[in-house]
C-alpha positions in Angstrom: 12.3 -26.6 25.4 10.8 -24.1 23.1 8.2 -25.4 20.7 8.8 -25.6 16.9 6.5 -22.6 16.5 8.7 -20.5 18.7 11.9 -21.4 16.9 11.0 -21.4 13.2 8.7 -19.6 10.8 5.7 -21.6 9.9 2.3 -21.5 8.1 0.2 -23.5 10.6 -1.7 -20.8 12.5 -4.4 -23.3 13.7 -2.0 -25.8 15.1 0.2 -23.1 16.7 -2.8 -21.4 18.2 -4.0 -24.6 19.7 -0.6 -25.2 21.3 -0.5 -21.6 22.6 -3.9 -21.8 24.3 -2.9 -25.0 26.0 0.4 -23.6 27.4 -0.3 -22.3 30.9 3.1 -20.5 31.1 2.4 -18.6 27.9 -1.1 -17.7 29.1 0.3 -16.3 32.3 2.9 -14.2 30.5 0.4 -12.9 28.0 -2.0 -11.8 30.7 0.7 -10.1 32.8 2.3 -7.9 30.1 -0.4 -7.2 27.5 -2.8 -6.0 30.1 -0.1 -3.8 31.7 0.9 -2.3 28.3 -2.7 -1.7 27.3 -3.5 0.0 30.6 -0.4 2.2 30.4 -1.5 3.4 27.0 -4.9 4.5 28.2 -3.6 7.1 30.6 -0.5 8.1 28.7 -2.0 11.0 26.7 -3.1 13.0 29.6 -2.7 16.7 28.9 -2.3 16.1 25.1 -4.9 16.3 22.3 -4.5 12.7 21.2 -6.8 13.0 18.2 -5.0 16.1 16.9 -1.7 14.2 17.2 -3.1 11.2 15.4 -4.4 13.4 12.6 -1.1 15.2 12.3 0.8 11.9 12.2 -1.5 10.5 9.5 -1.0 13.7 7.4 2.8 13.5 7.7 2.8 9.8 6.7 0.4 10.5 3.8 2.6 13.2 2.5 5.8 11.1 2.9 4.2 8.2 1.0 2.6 10.3 -1.7 6.1 11.7 -2.5 8.2 8.7 -1.4 10.6 8.8 -4.3 11.4 12.5 -3.7 11.9 12.1 0.0 14.0 9.0 -0.3 16.2 10.9 -2.8 16.5 13.8 -0.4 17.4 11.4 2.4 20.2 9.9 0.3 21.6 13.3 -0.5 21.5 14.3 3.2 23.2 11.1 4.4 25.9 11.5 1.8 26.4 15.2 2.7 27.2 14.3 6.3 29.6 11.5 5.4 27.5 8.4 5.2 26.6 6.0 2.4 23.2 4.7 1.3 22.5 1.3 -0.3 19.2 0.2 -1.9 17.9 -3.3 -1.4 14.9 -4.6 -3.5 14.4 -7.6 -1.3 15.7 -9.5 1.7 18.3 -11.4 -0.2 19.8 -8.2 -1.6 19.7 -6.6 1.9 21.7 -9.5 3.3 24.2 -9.4 0.5 24.7 -5.6 1.0 25.4 -6.0 4.7 27.8 -8.9 4.1 29.6 -6.9 1.5 30.0 -4.0 3.9 31.3 -6.4 6.6 33.9 -7.9 4.3 35.0 -4.4 3.2 35.7 -3.5 6.8 37.2 -6.8 7.9 34.3 -7.4 10.4 34.5 -10.5 12.6 32.2 -9.6 15.5 28.8 -7.9 15.2 26.5 -6.5 17.9 22.9 -5.7 17.1 20.2 -3.7 18.8 16.5 -4.7 18.4 15.3 -4.5 14.9 12.2 -6.1 13.3 13.5 -5.3 9.9 16.6 -7.4 10.4 14.3 -10.2 11.5 12.3 -9.7 8.3 15.3 -10.3 6.1 16.8 -13.1 8.3 20.1 -11.2 8.7 21.6 -13.0 11.7 21.7 -16.4 9.9 23.4 -14.9 6.9 26.1 -13.2 9.0 26.7 -16.4 11.1 26.9 -18.5 8.0 29.7 -16.1 6.7 31.7 -16.9 9.9 30.8 -13.8 12.0 29.9 -13.8 15.7 26.6 -12.0 16.1 25.3 -10.9 19.5 21.8 -9.5 20.2 22.2 -6.8 22.8 18.6 -5.8 23.7 17.9 -7.8 26.9 14.8 -9.5 25.4 16.5 -10.3 22.1 19.6 -11.6 24.0 17.4 -14.0 25.9 15.8 -15.2 22.7 19.2 -15.7 21.1 20.2 -17.9 24.1 16.9 -19.8 23.8 17.1 -20.1 20.0 13.6 -18.5 19.6 12.1 -15.7 17.6 10.5 -12.4 18.9 6.8 -12.7 19.7 6.0 -8.9 20.1 7.1 -5.8 18.3 8.4 -3.9 21.3 8.6 -6.7 24.0 10.2 -9.5 22.1 10.3 -11.9 25.1 6.8 -11.2 26.2 5.9 -14.9 25.9 8.2 -15.9 28.7 7.5 -15.5 32.4 10.1 -14.1 34.8 10.6 -17.6 36.2 11.4 -19.1 32.8 13.8 -16.2 32.1 15.7 -16.9 35.3 15.9 -20.6 34.5 17.2 -19.8 31.0 20.0 -17.5 32.2 21.1 -20.0 34.9 21.3 -22.7 32.3 23.0 -20.8 29.5 25.3 -18.6 31.6 26.1 -21.4 34.0 25.8 -19.4 37.2 23.3 -19.0 40.0 21.2 -15.9 39.6 18.6 -14.7 42.2 14.9 -14.5 41.2 15.1 -10.7 40.8 14.8 -8.7 37.6 17.7 -6.4 38.4 20.0 -9.4 39.1 19.0 -11.0 35.8 19.7 -7.8 33.9 23.1 -7.5 35.7 24.0 -11.1 34.7 23.3 -10.3 31.0 25.1 -6.9 31.2 28.3 -8.6 32.5 28.4 -10.7 29.2 27.3 -8.0 26.9 29.8 -5.3 28.0 32.7 -7.5 26.6 30.8 -8.0 23.4 30.4 -4.2 22.8 34.2 -3.7 23.4 35.1 -6.4 21.0 32.6 -5.6 18.2 33.7 -4.4 14.8 30.2 -3.6 13.5 27.0 -2.4 15.1 23.7 -3.1 13.3 20.4 -1.3 14.2 17.0 -0.8 12.7 15.5 2.7 12.1 12.4 4.1 13.8 12.4 7.2 11.7 14.7 8.7 9.0 14.6 12.4 8.5 14.9 13.3 4.8 15.8 17.0 5.5 18.9 16.3 7.6 19.8 12.6 7.0 19.2 11.8 10.7 18.4 8.3 11.7 16.3 8.1 14.9 16.4 5.1 17.3 14.0 4.9 20.2 14.6 2.4 23.0 14.4 1.9 26.8 17.9 0.3 27.1 21.4 1.8 26.6 22.4 -1.0 24.2 21.4 1.0 21.1 23.8 3.8 22.2 26.6 1.4 22.6 25.8 -0.4 19.4 26.1 2.8 17.4 29.1 4.4 19.1 31.5 1.6 20.1 32.1 -0.4 16.9 34.1 0.9 14.0 31.1 0.6 11.6 27.4 1.3 12.0 24.9 -0.2 9.6 21.2 0.9 9.9 18.6 -1.2 8.1 15.3 0.6 7.4 12.1 -0.1 5.5 11.6 2.7 2.9 8.4 3.7 4.6 10.3 5.0 7.7 11.3 8.2 6.0 9.6 11.4 7.2 10.1 14.8 5.4 11.2 17.3 8.1 13.0 17.4 11.4 10.1 19.2 13.0 7.8 16.2 12.1 9.8 14.0 14.5 8.2 15.6 17.6 4.8 14.3 16.5 5.9 10.7 16.2 8.0 10.8 19.4 4.9 11.8 21.3 2.8 9.1 19.7 5.3 6.2 19.7 6.3 5.9 23.4 2.8 6.5 24.7 1.3 4.0 22.4 4.1 1.4 22.9 4.7 1.3 26.6 2.6 4.1 28.1 5.6 6.3 28.7 5.7 10.0 27.9 9.1 9.5 26.3 11.3 6.4 26.0 14.4 6.4 28.1 16.8 6.7 25.1 16.1 8.6 21.9 19.2 8.6 19.7 19.5 11.0 16.8 22.4 9.9 14.5 23.5 12.0 11.6 26.4 10.4 9.8 29.7 8.9 11.2 32.0 10.4 13.7 33.4 13.8 12.8 37.0 14.9 13.3 37.6 15.8 16.9 34.6 13.8 18.2 35.4 11.1 20.8 32.5 8.7 20.1 30.8 7.2 17.1 31.7 4.9 14.2 34.3 5.6 11.5 31.8 4.6 8.8 28.0 4.9 8.6 25.9 2.9 6.1 22.1 3.2 5.7 20.4 0.2 3.9 17.0 1.1 2.6 14.8 -2.0 2.1 11.8 -2.3 -0.3 10.9 -6.0 0.0 7.3 -5.5 -1.4 6.7 -2.0 0.0 6.6 -0.3 -3.4 4.0 -2.9 -4.5 1.9 -2.2 -1.4 2.2 1.6 -1.9 0.3 1.5 -5.1 -2.5 -0.7 -3.9 -5.5 -0.8 -1.6 -3.3 -1.7 1.4 -1.2 1.5 1.3 -2.3 2.5 4.8 -0.5 -0.5 6.3 2.8 1.5 5.6 1.7 4.1 8.2 2.7 1.6 10.9 5.3 2.8 13.3 5.7 -0.6 15.0 4.5 0.5 18.4 2.7 -2.8 19.2 -0.4 -1.1 20.5 -2.7 -3.2 18.3 -1.2 -6.4 19.7 -1.8 -5.4 23.3 -5.5 -4.8 22.8 -6.3 -7.6 20.4 -8.3 -10.4 22.0 -6.8 -13.0 19.6 -3.2 -12.0 20.2 -3.8 -11.9 23.9 -4.7 -15.6 23.8 -2.3 -17.1 21.2 0.7 -14.8 21.4 3.1 -13.8 18.6 4.6 -17.1 17.5 1.2 -18.5 16.4 1.1 -16.0 13.4 4.1 -17.8 11.8 5.8 -14.8 10.2 8.0 -12.0 11.6 5.1 -9.6 12.3 2.4 -10.7 14.7 -1.0 -9.4 15.9 -3.5 -7.5 13.9 -0.9 -5.6 11.8 1.0 -8.8 11.3 -2.2 -10.4 10.0 -2.0 -7.8 7.3 1.7 -7.4 6.7 2.7 -11.1 6.6 0.3 -12.1 3.8 1.3 -8.9 1.9 5.1 -9.5 2.3 5.2 -13.3 2.2 2.2 -14.4 0.2 -1.5 -14.6 0.9 -2.0 -18.3 -0.1 0.7 -19.4 2.4 -0.8 -17.3 5.2 -4.5 -17.6 4.3 -5.5 -18.1 8.0 -4.2 -14.8 9.2 -6.9 -12.5 7.7 -9.4 -14.6 9.7 -7.4 -14.4 12.9 -9.5 -11.5 14.1 -12.9 -10.8 15.6 -13.1 -7.5 13.7 -13.9 -5.8 17.0 -12.0 -2.7 16.0 -9.9 -2.5 19.2 -6.7 -2.4 17.1 -7.8 0.6 15.1 -8.8 2.4 18.2 -5.5 1.8 19.9 -3.4 2.5 16.8 -1.6 5.9 17.1 -2.2 6.6 13.4 -5.7 5.1 13.3 -4.8 2.5 10.7 -8.0 0.8 9.5 -6.7 -2.7 10.1 -10.3 -4.3 10.2 -11.1 -3.0 6.8 -7.8 -4.4 5.4 -8.4 -7.8 7.0 -11.8 -7.9 5.3 -10.3 -6.9 2.0 -7.7 -9.7 2.3 -10.6 -12.1 3.0 -12.2 -10.9 -0.2 -9.0 -11.4 -2.1 -8.9 -15.0 -0.8 -12.4 -15.6 -2.1 -11.5 -14.1 -5.5 -8.4 -16.3 -5.7 -10.4 -19.5 -4.9 -8.8 -20.0 -1.5 -12.2 -20.4 0.2 -13.7 -23.9 0.6 -16.8 -24.9 -1.3 -18.7 -25.3 2.0 -17.9 -21.8 3.1 -18.9 -20.4 -0.3 -22.2 -22.2 -0.2 -22.9 -21.0 3.4 -22.3 -17.4 2.4 -24.4 -17.7 -0.7 -27.3 -19.0 1.4 -26.7 -16.2 3.9 -26.8 -13.6 1.2 -30.0 -15.1 -0.3 -31.6 -15.0 3.1 -30.7 -11.4 3.8 -32.1 -10.4 0.4 -35.5 -12.1 1.0 -37.6 -11.4 4.1 -39.5 -14.7 3.5 -36.4 -16.8 3.3 -34.9 -15.0 6.3 -38.0 -15.8 8.4 -38.0 -19.4 7.3 -34.3 -19.9 7.9 -34.3 -18.4 11.4 -37.4 -20.4 12.3 -35.9 -23.7 11.1 -32.5 -22.9 12.7 -34.1 -22.0 16.0 -36.2 -25.2 16.1 -33.2 -27.4 15.1 -30.8 -25.8 17.6 -33.3 -26.1 20.5 -33.5 -29.8 19.9 -29.7 -30.1 20.4 -29.5 -28.1 23.6 -29.8 -28.8 27.3 -30.3 -26.3 30.1 -29.9 -23.3 27.9 -26.6 -24.4 26.1 -25.5 -26.5 23.2 -22.4 -28.5 23.9 -21.9 -29.9 20.4 -22.7 -28.2 17.1 -22.8 -30.1 13.8 -20.5 -29.8 10.8 -18.2 -26.8 10.5 -19.7 -25.3 13.6 -18.2 -28.1 15.7 -15.0 -26.1 16.0 -16.8 -23.5 18.1 -18.2 -26.0 20.6 -14.9 -28.0 20.8 -13.7 -25.5 23.4 -16.9 -23.6 24.5 -20.7 -24.0 24.6 -23.1 -22.2 22.3 -26.1 -20.4 23.8 -29.5 -21.9 22.9 -31.7 -19.6 20.9 -34.8 -18.1 22.4 -38.0 -20.1 22.1 -39.7 -17.1 20.4 -38.1 -14.9 17.8 -37.9 -11.1 17.9 -40.6 -10.7 15.3 -43.0 -13.0 17.2 -42.5 -10.9 20.4 -43.1 -7.7 18.5 -46.3 -9.3 17.1 -47.5 -10.2 20.6 -47.0 -6.5 21.6 -49.1 -5.4 18.7 -46.1 -3.7 17.0 
């Protein structure tokens, strides 16, 4: 059975992390895939000037965000010109209502969806099902999660938290048939179910990786053919995008396609890259009769004008998750919101409220691996520190923590206090240790030694050793 942390949004990062660390199946799954994805990224840019691509990508994003109103207006005009419609949603509730209205207008009863974190963000599936519609996730990972009643745990590998053995057991139980312990056989079992769902669907819903203002083209990047079927088989195609996904020109797309696949999975190019420009034209055999683009704000305009603007550069590749030592131990469900990992520790407090997710800015060692892996070099550590500062300003930091940092600040400002403090701490800690380690720290530090030992400090300090050398 999935844990409550896997099935529902929550605000208990500490409890969820503890449960995750103690789950041997989750630890096996995290070690298998995050390591493989991270290693794949390291060798993916051979023959390309990675830094030049990153700089160009940042410049394009900066331009798009600096003139976001103009490019969104251009995108709308381009979509309308090719026969589509554009809808504007200020928040998740409005986005859900728009999609429901479109579904009612077209008499929709059955919906198929390709993988989309934005639809997860606005909790779209529940709203459609509550309105009496049958909704089927068609990405293999998302299909498995729907069977299990769980949420995605990774931006590009939503079922990363499950081992192959658990996936097979889930399919056997839910599809009520025997399936060999073979990935191809498992995929074939799901395909047999999904093919009928595609044929019966009235509406296909997708996310948007990029939207080109110049042409009105919606770009979908995936490794499965389900996105193609979702956008061509049903009568209606609805694409839901965050407003930050717009890019100015068609020629800009090449930069992001080079960055996205390599950063996400280590591939030179994803298996499927679909460029959709409006509904089916007269004489065309495939494609929907109607195309609707829903542009979602949901706090993005507020972020755009503040110090966390750089978070809107994110192209949802998941590279920062694969390299983060915290994510690689606790997985995605521990973060509580839709977005996990280092970028989730920034986005979830910004979208859903910092007081409710006050633990997330601290869910980082600030090692900088996320920024190094990010294809657009987003300064995630700096933003996490800024969110910690905001927590302090808003009084979300405990009295004990404030006193500790005040004492630390005073010590760093006074050489005398610093020497006295380090001398006293060294003597006290050495009294508590045995054989070079301290098994149990006092007070707030007990959390550290609850699951690991703390190294005993040296008998003589650095300054004492320098003095002995006559320096």
